[in-house]
Every structure is written in structure tokens, then in C-alpha cells.
C-alpha positions, -999 to +999 in steps of 0.1 A: -220-377-098-199-391-069-162-397-071-146-431-068-128-442-036-097-448-056-096-411-065-093-400-029-058-388-022-042-368+006-036-332-006-062-335-034-090-309-038-126-319-047-158-301-055-187-308-032-223-296-032-233-260-023-202-244-039-179-261-014-143-273-019-128-301+001-091-308+007-081-342+020-056-339+048-055-375+061-067-410+054-066-437+080-082-470+092-103-468+123-104-495+150-129-515+128-105-512+098-128-488+080-112-461+059-118-426+073-112-393+055-101-362+074-107-331+053-110-293+054-136-273+035-143-238+023-168-219+002-158-209-034-180-178-030-159-162-003-125-148-013-096-149+012-111-174+036-088-203+046-098-239+047-113-250+080-124-284+093-153-298+073-165-324+098-165-333+135-128-338+144-136-369+165-157-386+138-144-381+102-166-396+075-161-430+061-147-429+026-179-440+009-197-410+025-170-386+015-171-398-021-209-396-022-208-359-014-179-350-038-189-343-074-155-340-090-117-335-086-102-301-093-079-301-123-046-281-123-063-254-144-093-253-119-068-248-091-049-221-110-081-203-118-092-204-081-058-191-071-061-161-094-095-154-079-080-156-044-103-185-034-073-209-030-047-190-009-009-192-011+003-224+006-031-242+005-023-263-025+010-275-039-002-275-075 
């Protein structure tokens, strides 16, 4: 199930398909006043790997597209669990 546009926040972490995490690093309006989402991604299957760009830097997805590909928001307990498993590294999330 997709997330709602109102749930997209800078700094928040989301589940996406294929065991991926997404971290929103910026939200902005493009020249046509459409909301764009700049995000980083990583696999939850690979320990110790930092977040990297999850899209073409020059063409971040529109917010509806981002939402359609995200299946949920990570809770504080999800984040703590992934920190213990060394999937989320020190400094990657303020929670």
C-alpha cells in the first residue's frame, strides 16, 4: 500500500519495494510548481552500506511517484532495530 503525500517529510525513512529503504533529504517545487522528492536509498540486506542517491540527481521524482513506490514509514522501533543490525549507520538518522 502506498503512503500519503502528507506523510512525506525531510529526514523521514520509508520502506520501498525489493527490500529498500528511502530517506528523504529534500522537498522542493520545480519550475512548474510540482513537488519533487530528493531521496537516498539503500538495501536492508547489506550491512554497513551507507545511503546513496536513489534517483537521477537532475530529475528527482514527483511526490505522487515517490509515494506510490513507498509501502510504509519506519517507526522508531523499526529504526532502532535496523541500527542494532547495522543496516542504519551512526549519523544516518536522528531518531
